[in-house]
C-alpha positions as CSV (number, residue, x, y, z in Angstrom):
1,M,0.0,0.0,0.0
2,G,1.5,3.3,-1.0
3,N,0.6,6.8,-0.3
4,N,-2.6,6.6,-2.4
5,E,-4.1,3.6,-0.8
6,M,-5.5,3.0,2.7
7,N,-6.3,-0.3,4.2
8,T,-6.9,0.0,7.9
9,G,-7.6,-3.6,8.9
10,N,-4.8,-5.6,10.5
11,T,-2.7,-5.7,7.3
12,L,0.8,-4.6,6.5
13,A,1.6,-1.4,4.8
14,T,4.4,-1.0,2.3
15,P,7.5,0.6,3.8
16,E,7.7,4.2,2.7
17,K,9.3,7.5,3.6
18,S,7.3,10.1,5.5
19,S,7.3,13.7,4.4
20,T,9.1,14.4,7.7
21,G,12.2,12.7,6.2
22,M,12.0,9.6,8.5
23,D,10.6,6.2,7.7
24,A,6.8,6.2,7.9
25,N,6.8,3.4,10.6
26,L,9.0,5.5,12.9
27,A,6.9,8.6,12.4
28,A,3.8,6.5,13.1
29,L,5.3,5.1,16.3
30,L,6.4,8.6,17.4
31,S,2.9,9.9,16.9
32,Y,1.8,7.7,19.8
33,L,4.8,8.6,22.1
34,L,3.2,11.5,23.9
35,G,-0.4,10.8,23.1
36,F,-2.4,13.6,21.5
37,I,0.5,16.0,21.6
38,T,2.7,14.0,19.2
39,G,-0.4,12.9,17.4
40,I,-1.2,16.5,16.6
41,V,2.4,17.3,15.7
42,F,2.7,14.4,13.2
43,F,-0.8,15.0,11.8
44,I,0.1,18.6,11.0
45,L,3.7,17.9,9.8
46,E,2.9,14.9,7.6
47,K,2.0,15.8,4.0
48,D,2.3,12.5,2.1
49,S,1.9,9.3,4.1
50,K,-1.7,8.2,4.8
51,Y,-0.2,5.6,7.1
52,V,1.4,8.2,9.3
53,K,-1.7,10.5,9.2
54,F,-4.0,7.6,10.2
55,H,-1.8,6.6,13.2
56,A,-1.5,10.3,14.2
57,M,-5.2,10.7,14.2
58,Q,-5.8,7.5,16.0
59,S,-3.3,8.6,18.6
60,I,-5.2,11.9,19.1
61,L,-8.6,10.2,19.4
62,V,-7.6,7.4,21.7
63,S,-5.7,9.7,24.0
64,V,-8.5,12.2,24.3
65,A,-11.0,9.4,24.9
66,I,-8.9,7.9,27.7
67,M,-8.5,11.3,29.3
68,I,-12.3,11.9,29.2
69,V,-13.1,8.5,30.7
70,N,-10.5,8.8,33.4
71,F,-11.8,12.3,34.3
72,I,-15.4,11.1,34.6
73,L,-14.4,8.1,36.6
74,G,-12.3,10.3,38.9
75,L,-15.4,12.1,39.9
76,I,-16.9,8.9,41.3
77,P,-15.6,8.1,44.8
78,I,-13.9,4.7,45.4
79,L,-15.3,2.6,42.6
80,G,-14.6,5.2,40.0
81,W,-11.1,5.6,41.2
82,I,-10.5,1.9,41.1
83,L,-11.9,1.7,37.6
84,A,-9.8,4.7,36.5
85,F,-6.7,3.0,37.8
86,L,-7.5,-0.2,36.0
87,I,-8.2,1.8,32.8
88,S,-4.8,3.6,33.2
89,V,-3.0,0.2,33.4
90,A,-4.9,-1.1,30.3
91,S,-4.1,2.2,28.6
92,I,-0.4,1.7,29.1
93,I,-0.6,-1.8,27.6
94,L,-2.7,-0.4,24.6
95,W,-0.2,2.4,24.1
96,I,2.7,-0.1,23.8
97,V,0.7,-2.4,21.5
98,L,-0.2,0.6,19.2
99,M,3.4,1.7,19.0
100,I,4.6,-1.8,18.2
101,K,1.9,-2.2,15.5
102,A,2.7,1.2,14.0
103,Y,6.5,0.4,13.9
104,K,5.8,-3.0,12.2
105,Y,3.9,-1.2,9.4
106,T,0.6,-2.7,10.5
107,W,-2.6,-0.9,9.7
108,F,-4.1,-1.6,13.2
109,K,-7.5,0.0,13.6
110,L,-9.1,0.1,17.0
111,P,-12.9,-0.5,17.1
112,V,-14.9,2.7,16.8
113,I,-12.0,5.1,17.3
114,G,-10.1,3.5,14.4
115,E,-13.1,4.0,12.1
116,I,-13.3,7.7,13.1
117,A,-9.5,8.1,12.7
118,E,-9.7,6.6,9.2
119,K,-12.4,9.0,8.1
120,Q,-10.8,12.1,9.7
121,S,-7.3,11.3,8.6
122,T,-8.4,11.4,4.9
123,S,-10.9,14.2,5.1
124,I,-9.0,16.8,7.2
125,K,-6.5,18.7,5.0
126,I,-3.8,20.8,6.7
């Protein structure tokens, strides 16, 4: 899959260069590194690779969703705090999995968030 194709199942992308000058898999991995912050940076900087733009948008959306859920759960005494802690642990595991998948040139699309990321990454032009 080159720059003009998008397949966001759990399939492999063709190794390519990012418009940032680095390999697309490294740029995609780095888009997850600091959550929505690096997601925004790579979404804005990337001009060519749909692979990088998809992973950057997925990083933004999953980070914001986790922050919102943790905030809401943090308002609920005891049970909410326990659930927020468990979600935080699961989030770290998810974060690592997403970075590994991105580095291995895998179009790994999360349920719901991945669908939105796919649509937004191709429709938003910066």
